[in-house]
C-alpha positions in Angstrom: 0.2 0.2 -0.1 1.4 3.5 -0.8 0.4 6.4 1.7 1.8 9.9 1.0 4.5 8.6 -1.3 6.0 5.9 1.1 5.1 2.2 1.2 3.0 1.3 4.3 2.9 -2.5 5.1 -0.2 -4.0 6.2 0.2 -5.4 9.8 -1.8 -8.7 9.8 -1.1 -9.1 13.3 -2.6 -5.9 14.3 -6.0 -6.8 15.1 -8.4 -5.9 18.1 -7.9 -8.4 20.9 -11.6 -8.7 22.3 -13.2 -11.6 22.5 -16.8 -11.2 24.0 -17.0 -14.9 25.4 -13.9 -14.5 27.2 -14.6 -11.2 28.7 -17.9 -12.6 29.9 -16.0 -15.6 31.5 -13.8 -13.3 33.0 -16.6 -11.4 34.7 -18.3 -14.4 36.0 -14.8 -15.8 37.4 -14.4 -12.5 39.0 -17.8 -12.4 40.8 -17.3 -16.0 42.0 -13.9 -14.7 43.5 -15.4 -11.8 44.9 -18.3 -13.6 46.6 -16.1 -16.4 47.7 -13.9 -13.7 49.3 -16.3 -12.2 51.2 -18.0 -15.5 52.6 -17.2 -16.9 55.8 -17.8 -20.2 54.8 -17.9 -22.2 51.5 -20.6 -20.7 49.0 -23.6 -23.0 48.8 -24.2 -24.4 45.4 -27.3 -22.5 44.8 -25.4 -19.2 45.2 -22.7 -20.2 42.7 -25.4 -21.1 40.4 -27.0 -17.9 40.7 -23.7 -15.8 40.4 -23.1 -18.1 37.0 -26.5 -17.1 35.7 -27.9 -20.8 35.9 -31.5 -21.3 36.4 -33.2 -24.0 38.8 -34.4 -25.9 35.8 -30.9 -27.1 34.5 -29.4 -29.8 36.5 -25.8 -31.0 36.7 -24.0 -33.7 38.3 -23.0 -32.8 42.0 -19.3 -32.3 43.0 -18.3 -33.7 46.3 -15.2 -32.3 48.2 -12.8 -35.3 49.4 -12.8 -35.9 53.1 -16.4 -34.4 53.6 
């Protein structure tokens, strides 16, 4: 590309680095970290689900913590 009498190379790596899905995931993770840091005990599963935007109609296998 010629610009003002000089050759300007298009930089194929000069692209915006915004990933909407990644930003949403970071926001969810941040919300969980903040809630967990403010809690006196482990967050109940329904609170985690609420923070993740899950509704009650979805079912997921439960995870068990070793030693409990």
